[in-house]
N, C-alpha and C positions, 0 to 999 in steps of 0.2 A: 753657744757654748758649752764642749763635753763633756763629762767627764767621766775617766775609766775608774774599776774599780775592779780587785782583781779577784776572778773568780769565788767562787763559793762551791767546795767538794764535796759534797753529801753533809753531815752534822756537825752544826763548830758552836764548840765551848762557849763562857759567857767573853770570857778573854775576848777571843779571838773575835765574838762576836762586836763588841766596846770597839775591836784595833778595827776592824771594817767599819765602824759609826763610824773612831776618830778619821778617816782617811777623806771620809764622806763628807765628816762636817769640814775639811781642812777642803779640799777643792773646793766646798758649798758656797766658802766665804769668801772664793777669789771670783766666786762666781756672782757673789750680791752682792762682796762691793764694788764690781764690777774694776778689776785690780791689774788686771792680766790687761784689759785698750787702753785703761789713762793714765799709769803709771807704767808699767813691763814697757810694754811696745816700743812707748816716746824716747827709754829709757837706752834701749841695745840701738835705736835707729840714731841715737842719739854719742854711739859709738861703734862706728866699722871696722874698722881696722880690729877690732878684737871684739865679737856680738853674743862668740858663747861666753866667753868667761864677761859681759855687761848681762847677756841671759843668769848664768852661777847667780854676783854681785846681786840684783836685786830680784833674786826671787827669794833669796834667804831674808832679804828684810824685808818681801812684803807675805813667806809664812810666819811669821815671831810676829807683826803686826796685825794681818786679818784673824787667825786665829787667837789673838787678845782681840782684838773689834766682837766677833764673831760671839766669845764667849758673858759680854752684857744682854744681848739679843735672845741669845736661846738655852735656857734654862736647862744645865745636867751637862752643858757641851763641856764647860771646865775638867770635869771629872770624864770622860768618856775623853777625852783629849790629854790629859792628863796617864790614863793609859795608855793614851796610844802610844805617849812617848819615855815611859817606862819599860817598856817591854821593848822598843824598840834600841832601848839604849843598854838591855840586860842581852837582844844581840848580839848586838854589836860589838858586845863585851863577850859573849860566849864564842864568840865566833875570830873575836878577833881582826876585824871587818876594815878596820886604819891600820893597821901596822901592812904597811909596803905596797899599799892600796898605788896602782896608777895612776889615777885621779885626785888629788893631791887638795884641786881647790872641792870639789865636792865631800870628801872628810872636811874641810877646813866649815864648808859654808855647815854640812848637819851639825859639824860639833854645837857649833854655832846657836843654828836654831837651838838644838836642846840644850843646851847649855841655860840660854832664856825662855825656855820651857816646865824645866823642871832641877828636882836634887837628885843627884844617888851618889854617895858615899865612892860603893865601885866602879861607877861610871868616870866620875873625876881621879879617880886612880889610874884607874885604864890609859884615860890621857891625856893625864904624866910619863909613863914612858910613849907614847908615841912620841917619831923626832919632830911633827907637826906644830906642839905642842903651845909653844906661847906665840904661834896665829891664831891657835882656836879662842886661845883666853881673850887674843886679842881682838878679835873678830865677833865674840861673843859679849866680847863690853859697848863693840862699833854697836851692833843690832841693837844691844840694850837701849843706850843715848837716843837711839832714833825711837826707839818706843814710846822712850817715857819723854821725851819731847814732841809725837804726832800726837800724842791720846790727852794731854796735859788741857786738861779743860781750860774754856780763858773768864780773868779774874772778870772781868767784862762783855754785853754783851756788846761780838762780834756777827757781823755780818758774812751768812754761810762758807760763801768764796772766797772773802780772806782765811777762815779757817781750812775748806781743800788746802787754796795758795801753799797756807804754810808747809800742813804737812806734805803736800808733794813734795816741797822744799826740803824738808827735815828728811824724804826717804830718798830726795836725787844724790840726798849729800853723801847721808850712812849707804848707799849704793856706790859713790863714789870713790868713797875712802876702804872698800870691800874690795874694789880691783884696783887699790893704790897699795893694798898692801899685800896681793896674790901679785906690785908687777916687786916687793921688795923683796917675797920670798919665790923672786923667782917663778912661778909659772908664769907660764903660757901659752 
């Protein structure tokens, strides 16, 4: 597995360093949990007629899932990921990046991830002005339900395989729901 990080050109600020660390933690989470091989690739293979949309749908679900899981293993990850999220929200609002963006699936997915990662009144107000606002909110809800279901501990001791199987089913269903949302939004 290869993790690509943005290049560092000269001295960077504390915030920029946290942003870089946020990207590294995010990508490392996918590697640590082996989510690409275990979940992402099989899901894409199940949708041969629309592999790009299937990849985006599952990526949204796994981004939130893996970042949430890595926080329990890596002290300080939550603070770094929160800084990364806040900075990304700020950049999107400042650059008006979602308005008239040609890749609607990308914008809906990024909004769903960010709405699940952090709170920003300014970002929420900005999203309300976007044409795809209702799809962004629905996508965020799908991802949040999946995160809660997949990460909820069992009340009784359950075999590790059953826990893993339940998590895969929850993630798979959430990505399928996002694919359905893309269809209803007219994204092909």
